Every structure is written in structure tokens, then in C-alpha cells.
N, C-alpha and C positions, 0 to 999 in steps of 0.2 A: 464491442463486440468482446464476449467471456473472455476470459484469460488475454484478447488483449494484449498485448506490447508493443509499446510506439515510448517517441519525444514529445515533452512538454519543455516549454521555453526556450524551447531551439534543442536542447541538448541531455534536459535532467530525464529517465526514463519512467514511464506511467506501464497501468496494471491496473487494471478492466475485471474483477469481481463480481458486476453483471449475473444475473441468476444463476450463481453457486454457492451455494451451500455452504456449510460453515466449515468445517471440511473439510471442502470441495479448497475454496478460498487460503485453512491456511495451509496447506499441503503447492500449494501455487505461490502465497506470499513467503514459505521457505528454498524452493528454487532459484523464485525469481529474485530473492534479496542473495542469495548466495553467485547467483549470476552480477549483479551486480557488483561484490563487490570481488572479484574477479577482473569488472570492463571497469573496476575504482571506483567506479561511481557513488556518488555521496551522501545526496539529494534525492531521491524519488519518489513517484506519486500513486499513490494506489485508492485506486475508484472503488468505494461500494457502495453505489446507487442510492438512492431515497427508499423505496420501495416502507416496510414496516418498519425498521429500525436495526432490528434485531441483529444483520451482521453489521453496520458499524458498530453497535454498541461490542460485543464478540471479537470484532478483529480489533478494536479498539485497544481491548482490554488484553488482546496476544500479543499483541505492537509493541505496548507498554514494557513486557514481560521479555521480548523475546532480547536473547541472548546478543544477535546481530542488529537493534538499534540501538541508537545510542539517544535520541531521545524527535520525539511528536515536537511538531510544530504546529503553534493553530493556523488555520490558512486567514485568509486574507475581512473577510467574509464569517464568521460562525456558523455555521450548523449547513457546511459546504457538504459536497457529496462525497470527502473526498479527505486521505488523509493525507500529508505533506512529513517524508518520515525517512529522519535523518541514519543513516548508516555507519558502523563502528569498521574502518576502513584499517 
């Protein structure tokens, strides 16, 4: 669900960006990262979906330069519709 926040792997939170514009997604990401920093969660999943690739490309660039992101980790299978994000705590 759009903007849905839940846990994956038993403890790591995820944010689903399906159906959002790039600007909406960036706003959701900013709020989500602050929540996760405050909760002490160092690894999150951000789902961009398949679509046209626009969201994946622009959100990937945004996360790579985001002040709260320590590192983007590769997924087990390249081309997956999500990013694994390590947050600076």
C-alpha cells in the first residue's frame, strides 16, 4: 500500500512508495528516516516498485546523497524493486 510502513525480516522496517510522485516519495522518505533514526533502526527497506524506472532512478540518486544515509546495500538479486538502506545512527 502507498506510504505503508511495516517490518521485513522480522525487525527491519520498510516503506512502500508505490504510486507516489518523486516529490511525494522524497517527503515520505525524509519522515520515515527520521522515525527510524529515533527508533534506533539502522537498516530499512524502501520499495520503489517496477513501473517505468523513473522513481527507482531518482530515489536512488536521492538516497545516495541523503545526509542520513550511510550506505545503499545491493539486493540479493540485482534489479529488485527496492533499496536496502543503512541509516546513520
